[in-house]
C-alpha positions, 0 to 999 in steps of 0.5 A: 288410207290415213294421213300421217304426221311427217314428224313422227317416226315410222316403224311398221309396214303392211305386208303385201304382194309384189307390185307389178305396175306403177301408174305414174310418177315413180319415186322409189321402192322398199323391200321387206321380209315377212315373218313367214320369210316371203319377200315383198316389195312396196312401190311409192310414187310422188303425187301432186303437191308432193304427197306420197302414196304406197301401192300394192296389188291389194290396192293398199294406199297410205298418204303423207304430206312430205314435200321433197321438191321444196327442200333445196339441199342436195340431201335430206332425210324424210321419214317414209310414211306407212304406220304412225308411232305415237309419242309414247312409242307404241304403234297404232297397228295391232297386226304387223306383218313386217318391221322396217325402219325406213328413211328416204334420202332424196338427191333433188334437182329442181322438181326431179327426184334423182335417187332414193336410198333406204336404211334398215338400221336400228338407229332411225336417224342414221343415214348410213353409207354403202361400203363392202362391209355392209354387203347386201344391207338395205342401206346399199340399195339405190334406184334411179327413176330411169331403171323402171319405165313409167307409163303415163297413159291411163290404165283401166283395171278389169277382171275376168267377169267383166271381160266375159260379160262384155264378150257375151254382149258386145263381141261381133262374132257372138252378135253375128251368130245371134242374128243368124238365129233371128234370120233362121226363125224369120225364114221359119215364120215365112215357111209356116204361112207359105199356103196363105194367099197374097193380096195384089191390087192395081190398074192395067191398060191394054191397047191392040191394033191389027189382026188377031184370031177370034174364038171361031178361028177366023182372023179379024182386024181389030183396034181396041183398048181396055182398062182394069182397076181394083183387086187384081190387074192384067185382064185381056179380053175374056182371059184370066187375070195375070195378077189375081187380087188374092193369089196363092202359089205353092207346092203342096210338099213345100207347104208341108215340109218347108216349115219342118226343114226351116225349124231344124235349120233354126235349131242348128243355128241356135246350137251353132250360136251357143258354140260361138259364144263358148268359143269367144268366152274361152278366147276371152278367158285365154286373152285375160290369162295372157294379160295377167301372165304379162303383168306377172312377168313384168313383176318378176322382171322388176324384182330381178332388175332391182336384185341385179341393180343391188348386186351391181352396186355391191360389185362396184363397191367391191371393185372400188375398195380393191376387194373385187375385180373390175371385170366383175363390175363390168359383167354386172353392168352388162347383166343390168342392161339385159334386165332393163331390156327384159323389163321393157319387153315385159311392158311391151307384152302387157301393151300387146295383151291389152290390145288383144283383149280389147279386140275380144271384148270390143272396147276402146283399143286406146285404153290400156287394160290391166288386171285387177288380180294381184297374183295368178293362182291355180283355179279348178273348174273341173276336178282333176280326179274325175274319170276320163271316160266319164268326162268324154261322155259328158262332153259328147252329151253337152257340146253344142257343136254335136247338137248342131250336127244332129240338127243338120242331119235331121234337116237333110232327112226332111229334105229327102222326105220332101223329094220323095213326096214331090211327084205325088202332091200337086203344085197349087194356084188359087186366084180370086179378083174383083175389079172394074173393067171396061173397053172399046174400039180404038182409043175409046174406053167405056162401059166400065163395070164390075168384074169378078174372077176365080181360078184354081189350078192343081198341077202334078209334075214328074221332072225329066221323065222321072230321072230328075226325081231320082237325081234329086233324091240321090243328091239329098241322100249324099248330103245326109251321109256327109252330115252324118260323117261330119257329126262323127268327125266332131265327136272324135274331135270332142273326145280328143279335146276332152282327153287331151285337156284332162291329161294336160290338167293332171300333168300341169298340176304336178308341174305347179308343185315342182315349181313351188319347191324350185322357188323356195330353194332358189330364194333360200340360195339367194339369201344364203349367198347374201349372208355369206357375202355379208360375212366376207366369205365371197364376192358379190358376183357369186350371187348372180347365179342365184338371182338368175336361178330365182328369176328362172324359178319364178317364171317357171312357176308362173308358166306352170300356173298360167298353163294349168289355168289355160287347160282348165278353161279348155277342159271346161269348154271341151265338156260343153260348159260355158266358161262363165259357169265356172267363174261364178264360184271363183277359184278353189 
């Protein structure tokens, strides 16, 4: 950034790519042709206190101190501030990509800038005028602040790496999957200690009034009370405690197989969580591409709008001079209105893409996200010349969905083993208690002394005369087959995704080459039409088709590049690699 003396004459501008977004206070733009022939546009806007700023998507900024608001006359000439020329006439910039003698004429009313025009004449002091004789010259270029919608809302520049990091840390689906892993390992911890006893301590009170049967078979009438407190509770008379102090209740097959089943469930959850992360990373990359595509569509709409605006001015000048038809001027006015709507729709697309990206990244929905990248370029995460069979083999070996399916099959197999051994191994109850116990007749409770109890039970069970066992095993066998075929289905899907993405990568790479040629041809056609009109060999309306062709070619190239990048991400994901692994090295 450099502060420039407004009294010095400006001769040079830095080259930059086409700007597609304007933050606030749009005033005007200038265009130049680089020595390579590439068409470029710079956007200026008025900041506080009348300071100029020039912005490109490469974040170039040059600031001056001209204050058009303080100039009360209806037209003034003020140098555009881009590169200083010292008093000796030599420029301070050693690398110059474009030359332009630029002057701005402001039609001011109060603090509002109405129109801005530029001269490209060799005489820097000439303000110039638009006429049919100067067809297509920059002197005829005028723009109104109403031509381009200004977004006064705050914008936040983000890049793909930032979005992916937010997805990995903040995405609710990713976090949900991670907590499912924690749940599975918590269940595994519980299964591994299934055989350990639980501790139960408490107090119990028992009161009986009426008849009961004694141990010798006689029926007696008894009114009694008892109390127990300590490690274990629930003793009645000489019977065992209903709630022993130390108690272990488990089926032996569960103690053996439950940890193995839970472990394979946890493995499956881990692979499933990785698949969710990969899917969300892919979704974030595609959402970012959508936003970048919308941003570049906005840039194309801007360029087309200004080209159409310039042509509409020329057509109107021809009609006023009697060298063209008013019908042509009306047609250009209608075309200009359509292009303005294109720009509004492009701005809407950016807003919608920003909201969708905010959902994926779990950020503030009121923040307007814009991409840091100035252009969309082809990226190569997976080389296009790799053998397709080899790619499918990589996908089948790497995809976490297939690993999850394999773990689910293994879990079902362990369940079958559990059912096979269930009737052969017993259910176990181990109980031990130590407490104080006392009682007496009626409501009297006395003679409280220490009491110790120990119980051990082992019970074998054959469910439903063996038919229940057969049914349980058949149920698990059907689950095994279901999961095996689900794994096959996933394998087919992975192979299809890899083969499909690989074919799309090859095709869309060729589309990029064709689209590049189309842009070069369309731009050359547009320039030739302008030169022909300047030489008085045609009417401005004849250049409309070349503007439309250039607009179509630019959009086709953008579509080809964005779709190529999209299938690159899809192929990368189909191979079982997270998108972040291909981002670290950047585009190739």
